[in-house]
Residue, then its C-alpha position, 0 to 999 in steps of 0.5 A: x262865833x259864839x261859844x257853842x255851849x250857849x247856842x241853841x238848836x232846834x231839830x224838827x221831828x225828834x222821834x225819827x232816825x235821822x233827828x235822833x241822831x242829830x240830837x245826839x250828836x248835838x248834845x255830844x258837841x255841847x250844843x243846847x238842844x230843843x226838839x218838836x214832838x207830836x205828844x208829850x208821851x215821846x219826850x221820855x222815849x227819846x230821852x231814854x234813848x239818848x241817855x242809853x247811848x251815854x249822853x246827858x240830856x239835861x240840855x235837851x228840852x221839848x215842844x209839841x208842834x206838828x207840820x200840819x198846825x201852826x200851834x207851838x212853833x213860835x214858842x219852839x223857835x224863840x231864842x233859837x240860833x239854828x234850825x235843822x228842819x229834819x221832820x217829815x210829815x206822815x202820809x197814811x195808806x198806800x196811795x199815789x195822791x200827789x196832794x196827800x204828799x205835797x201839802x203837808x211836805x210844802x206847807x210844813x217846810x213854809x210853816x217852820x221857815x216862816x216861824x224861824x224868819x220871825x224869830x230871827x233864826x241865823x240859819x235853817x239847814x233843811x232835809x230834802x232828798x235826792x228825789x228832788x234832783x232825779x233826772x229823767x230815766x233815760x238820761x245817759x251816763x253822767x253825774x248829778x250835782x246840785x244844780x239839777x231839779x227834778x220835773x214834777x211833771x215826770x210820769x216816772x216819779x212817783x208822788x213822794x218823789x215829786x213832793x220832795x221836789x215841790x217841797x224844796x222849791x217852795x222853800x227857796x222860793x219863800x226865802x227869795x221873797x222874804x227879806x230877813x237875816x235868816x239864811x237856808x241850806x238844803x241837804x239832799x240824801x239818798x238811801x239812809x243807813x247805818x247804826x240806829x239808836x232806837x229799839x225799832x228798825x227805822x223804815x229805811x233799814x228795812x232794806x237791809x233787814x229783808x236782805x239778811x233775813x232772806x227767803x225771797x226769790x232774788x234781788x231786783x236789778x236796783x241800787x241806792x245812792x247810800x249815806x250813813x246817817x252819822x255822816x248825814x248828821x255831820x253834813x247838816x251841822x257843817x252846813x248850819x255853822x259854815x257861812x258858805x253854806x248859806x243859800x246852798x244845796x248839798x248832795x249827801x251820798x258816799x256812793x252807789x251799791x246795787x242791791x244784788x252786791x249788797x247782798x253778795x257783800x253781806x254774805x261774805x262779811x257776816x258768815x254764819x249770820x248771813x247764810x239766809x241772804x239771797x244773792x240771785x237777781x230778779x229779771x227786770x220782766x219779772x219785776x215789771x209784771x209783779x208791779x201790776x199785781x202789787x202797787x207797792x213794787x210800782x216804785x221800784x220799776x223806774x230805778x231799773x236800768x238807771x245810768x246816772x250817779x250823783x256826786x257829793x264833791x261839792x260838800x267834800x270841797x266846801x264843808x270838808x265832809x268825808x263820809x265813810x264808804x257805803x260798804x262800811x255803812x251797810x255792814x254797820x246796819x246789818x250788825x246793828x240788826x243782829x245785835x238787837x235781835x231784830x233779824 
């Protein structure tokens, strides 16, 4: 294996929550890092964020490239050993137009893979989602592993969840049909929580922000497969360098927590800072009726009564992945929000 100090890794979507931590960790481990951004103005923002957390950014370079365009990708890929394809396309507005989600996600993934293959990149690690491995909501108690694929025709899956399955499947199909030296691995995270590097609240952390702020009528009877962003990045890097990860999917989850249990845990651990947290549960019927009036709640309804759980045993046994407990991640998220005066 080459000295990692001479290896270059491209991280797509450098302004994102996960990508920011990936840049941080790769630089910390001695890699040269490139990242793609949608505008030159983002460079200073990212450098300031990474430097503010004690990391030298001199081995970090920037390339302008978007998932919706071919421009810039070949230049970004030239001379790269590894790619962490973390970027996720932005979809404007609150709607459920399947093509609005599928086209940028699928075409963006294929665009990155095509450029990586042309540049003879060694491995691409692509961030997918547990949404790409979602059983039918009526499934009985079971542990879901990487062999499971979501059904894009499942009426209980919203367009975002369907797009994740379609995009990942397209990536695997492309690699199967394209003779090349490049290999692919995909990572399927659940809800991504944990401490954050940016000055603003990552979208996924808004769940915990709302919990700590309190004031609502209660908590829907739903839960989350949780992964800490730092552990997620560690798994990406393990999948990037481990030969046996070639051609593999890996679930990234450290455990399942119901929203009401998260609320009770945080209220207990935060003391005075958690006094506004509501620990009541909302009856399922109330949420279902509210979803008819508020489309933004509709995606929560299929999560009610879910019985299946995910297992990350494959990542643990094959790659030696050892994530922190879900409770620790939830608490770190809340503490960071409080320390940053974002509550």
